[in-house]
C-alpha angles and dihedrals in degrees: 000000000000114000141182122205141165123233140140134261121210115214137164096262140196102195118234088236130196123333122252103259094213111093114237095237098169124032124246123230110313111226088200095057107123115218098179120039097157093121095047122096123242095265093051094046090052093049092047091057095040127093101006113161125218092226143339091271133172087036122080123229119262105217102131096105130106136197092255113109133194131172111276135170119241123196111242138177119219125205115191142173133160092287109032141032115199122190121197124198102223097190094053108059094292089286115185095238100180139011115187125190098218101201090059099025089231122154105222097193134053099263108199112225090212139043101230121158117213134178104265104104133084089259096036108251115091137159129218120226143048124033118319121199110220123192142164110024143010112295136037108327124263090239097052092109096031131092118253128214104265133191144164123237135162127236117229089258091056097258113143116236128205106214122194125177145161145175109251109214103199094060098021094233137132120233127192130193119196115187121186141164113204114211097258098031120128090196138053109244119213118186115195129191130182118195122198105201093178127103091231136067113262129198109249137200135178132171128167104211113205122193117203131173116277121219137152091257096051119105126188116219133186134163096264137101095202139030143200110243120207125174140158092291084075094231127124119220130185109224138176122245141280106000112009094165100029096275118099102236091192087071099064100194088067094061121093103202137041113261146155122237117192111196113232097222116188113238094243095057128090115259116240144120132201143177113213130187129216091284091055093251131124147103120315126193123194136162148179116280103272090073094073107164132074127188143185119208122188132179094214130225097270118118092256094050093050090047091053090053091055092042090057095044132351135294112287096029106102121168143176129202131237112189143187128205149167096252130047091254136024089240094074142079123205125215111250110199124233112279093006126148119203119195137176139159125232128196129204126189150121115297118202114192139163102285095208091052099046091047093045119132086232105085096202091053091050099050094041091052091053092049092048090057091045091052088055093047095046122357114217089239090060092051091048089051090054090054091051093046091053090067088073095059107020092102095038112130116248119262093212136004109232104175137002131231129192130322094234095098090053090049092050089051089055092048092051092047090051093052096040094246124148115280118270102214129082116209092252096050108045126182105202124195089244088078093061113110145161093302091058097038098088091050093049088051089052093049098046104028104026095238137089120205139175142151106283089211091064126064113252110267095225145005141207134225099177110108088218087083093059099088096049090049093049090051093049102052118179128119094286095046089051091047091054093041089057089052091054091050092048091051091055092047097252095136096169093055091045092053092048093051094048091048089051089050089055092050090054094045127346111235134167088235095065093042090050092049090051089050093053091047092051091048091048093050094047104259105124094169093056089044091053091050093051093047090052089054091049092049091053088060098040107020097161100042097119099205088053092046092052096043092049091045090057091055094043091051091051089047092053102255104121095144090056088052092052092049092054094045089054089062094059122101123256095262093052092045090055096058115108098236091052091048091051091049091050092050093048092048092047091052091048090054090050095253096134092163093060092046092047093049091054093046094050093045087054136257115216112185105196093194099045107154127237104262093015113144100189098109101047092039091053091049093051092043090055091048091053092048092054101034093109093064106022129048112245114265126211118256109270113240090237088067097044111101094138113149093200120046089218091059100109134159099270 
């Protein structure tokens, strides 16, 4: 019998930690920014340029984690039938953490042995492993390290369903994930629906990112004869499969550098992707037609790529990703019409195919053999029937709430009620008032009492980027209303209005938050002197707020004030001085002042930056810069592996 139960999973855990209280007003460098689209067709070029967001606002950055782990219990939901056992991590975006094929005891996914956040997501914190559900905009979703609303319901045939849902704040949409395992099913079925309740078209994005074990005998197959290649040179190339340059890219341990490969699947072919070992066995993912794209991501065999694998997990636990998305590539958004609902069904299970055929040197033979086995495992007609059947229970009310997500859906329901707009909720995805909390409290006060208040000595607990909040904020006035109004203007690109609002906020009550926002605006618009002045004012009011110290230090270093940075770092307490990002900042500032001994001491003692960003070059560049500065007296030393996070092996110091 199929069953659904709640339990806990104990893992060595580095907690996600507190959010950074400083709103990310202007986006950092986008690793998915395409600089050369000359080989793309017109549709792809349009979608690549469409729907880009200036920042991850209104979300705050999650960078409060470390590399220190301790055993911790995580709430999980387990779906199980005679064939499969699926475990979902409820506190981390509903991620499918494990999928075990019970007759063989085989784990079909890469199941990370640790819970270790790292800086790869839109909001920073991200986990490797399992299946991640990504919505809204390019990159790992804002809810990837957040709990989702979770409930149990029962299909008309008696099958239990695990339902997870949330209100996504960047696009203002509701998404719903329904996972179920019918008694006789050989595959896990996941029905997904996105609802756009707005009266305007919104750019939309979805990718299901699936981590599977990587090994020399594993081959990735999909129903395509060509692919779009995208790597950290930010160029997109159309290439033939499987070995456009003499190296079979479908065997990931043969590739040197990290890269993305988006399979160019003809419209008339079935949509699927699989990773099969030497015996012809491995995970397969397939879906109904709306989920058009399929992708292979690999870390590469360079020193930096292997280091990233260990950084995200532990030595000896290599993985690759096979992915499925709405668009042909992960570089695109699609227009979702006002009031639209998009649904599809995905399936995950063990594929067993002829090993000689799927590992054939003839690519057509290999992919056709995999599809033949998939058609036997789950005919497309059966999957299409599951999608149609879901229309009868997709809006069914939950039988039991199992876990709660954020209060933002409940707040949006209040806002819509206040303005007379159509309700947000669907019957099957409720947002009750019991989920409202401290983050939503100021906005409820604004809606119902026409004012918004908070302690000016504490950073605001939350922010908005939806222009719908503009009129209530303008009517409220006060230092906090002006602070938030400036944020709305900045998000829409009205820099003059943002500056005016933040200056007005300062006139009403000086706070480090308004000064800091003015500093980021000045830096963004190319006025480093004004930015430095504003940061100094903010630091006078909040001298020990570490995110502010580090952010201001970055600007002051770029503006040529390394000694000022060192002087401020020297005022921090011992715990703050010991953090990796502070130690890097100290070493960089010391080198910029000519104090190579101080920089060298820090480098040789070790600098571990817990939140080093994917593609970030700060560590290896600092090492090589120090080597160049001391080359007259000290022989050059090779880059230590601890500092090698290079995504391309050719990425050297220069």
